[in-house]
C-alpha positions, 0 to 999 in steps of 0.5 A: 787427580795428581798421581801419588808418588814417593816423597821424602819430606826430611830427616825426622829424627834420630833415635837413641837408646838410653838407660833413663829416658827423663834423665836423658831428655833433661840433658838434651833439653839443657845442652841442645835446646830440644824443648818441644815434646811431640810425643811421650809414650810408654807401652810395648814394641810389638812390631819390631820382632826381628830386632827384639828377640822375636818377642814384644818388649816394654819401652818408653819413647819421647820424641823432642825437637828444637824449633829453631829448625832440624830433626828431632831425637827419639829417646828410647828407653827399653824397660823390664830387661837388662840393656846390652851395652857395646863390649868396646867403644864405637870406632870411626867406620864401624858399621851403623850410626857413629854420630848424630849431627846437630845444626849450629848457626855459630859453632864457636859460640856453641863450643864455648856455651857447651864448655861452660856447661862442662860438656865433654867436648872432644876437640876444638872447632875445626874445618871439615872437608866441606869447608864448614866448622864443626866439633864433636862431643860425647853425651853422658852415655858415650853417644858422639854428637857432631856440631856443625855449622848450618845457616838454616832456621825455622824460627829464630829462637836465639839459641846457639844450635838447632835440631839434628842435621843428619848422621855419620854412618859407618859402611863396609862398601862405600860405592854400594852405600852411595847408590843406596842412600842416593836412590832410596833416600834421595841423597844423591849429591856428593858434597865431597869424596875424600880419603886419607887421615884427617885432622878433624877426626883424630879426636875420635876412637881410632880417628887416626886411621886411613878412611874414605869419607863421603858427604851426601846432600840432596840435589832436590830440596826437601818437600812436604807438609813438615819439611820446613821444620826439618830443613836440609840434612846430610849423611856422611858415609865413612868407610875404614880403609885401615882395619876391619870394622864392627857392626855396632848392633851385632848381638844386641837388640833394637833400642839397646844404648846407642843410636838405633835408627835414622828416621825420615818423614815421608808421603805415600807409604805404598810408593815408598814400599814399591821403590824399596822393593825395586831397589832390593830393600823390602820393608823388614817391619810394618806397623800398618796404616792405623798405628798410634803412638801416644797422641800422635798417629801415623804409619811407620816401616823399616828397611835396612841399608847394605850393612844392616843399619836400620832406616825408618819411614814415618807417614805422619797423620796427626800431631797434638797441639792443644790436646786438652782442647781437642786441637790437632794438626791433621796431615792426612789431605795435605799437599804431598809436595808443599810445606804447610803455611808457617802460621800452622806449623809454628803452632808446635811452639804450644808443645814447648815443655818445662824442663823435665 
């Protein structure tokens, strides 16, 4: 029998706190093609107490993906309480998730299409230190997204962009964070490590500061049952060298407006826990192995990166495909290291939704 081991299958989603979940999903549906609804759950967040004022908080969450390939967006609306917004805009290098990356097979066409839709594009496509084209935009809630070149496609749906491709994360100690993301999450390949003032960041708040930028990929490709849906992802760490930075979620609750977490699809949560403890980053929240969310089922946990940014792990057990016929995708006994056959994972197309 094969010994159980830690498996990071891919970046499953980026969580984003929003004042109106349906309005936001409509925007991401129209502009990013997130038309596959994996779950829609309204209830009470009872297991994130350290980050919700030590009491359960009502919320509604929708997890939507773009089947062209990449991670999804977990659109999260707190309910029954006043939302706490940032008192000043997020600046490059502030601690936390500054921007969400979105895959695009044709960045120039994506830019033209989004401009035609009156999206607030902050700059024209420019070349990043990686050599790939990218540009930045803001959604209606002032969240910054980076559209960047990626040739990865799970299903060619003739869209100008796919799903999420990672994130830009502000850090206080670059070397310490490189170790964390490399050893804990497997992002151990330094694609570039550059310092200075960069033209491609100048359109961003305080983007003319002197910063250190490190783009991390993986030497080992993503693996596991759902890995081919998500594909590769990147984490760009940014440290502001010019001025003090702030923590984006200081004094606010998890779920308040902004990017709230990076979520990774994993296998063998006990092995994940052992590894995190050994690295000095124990679970700060744990749902237990029998957690259900809407019609999906799994096990979620959280850790903090060195600056307190929340990283979520989800071991997915069950996804509804055709619920009214009792058809679910069960993942409990699947091979930890091999992707499911595409004839199975392409069945997620049955979850395609009409425009909300």
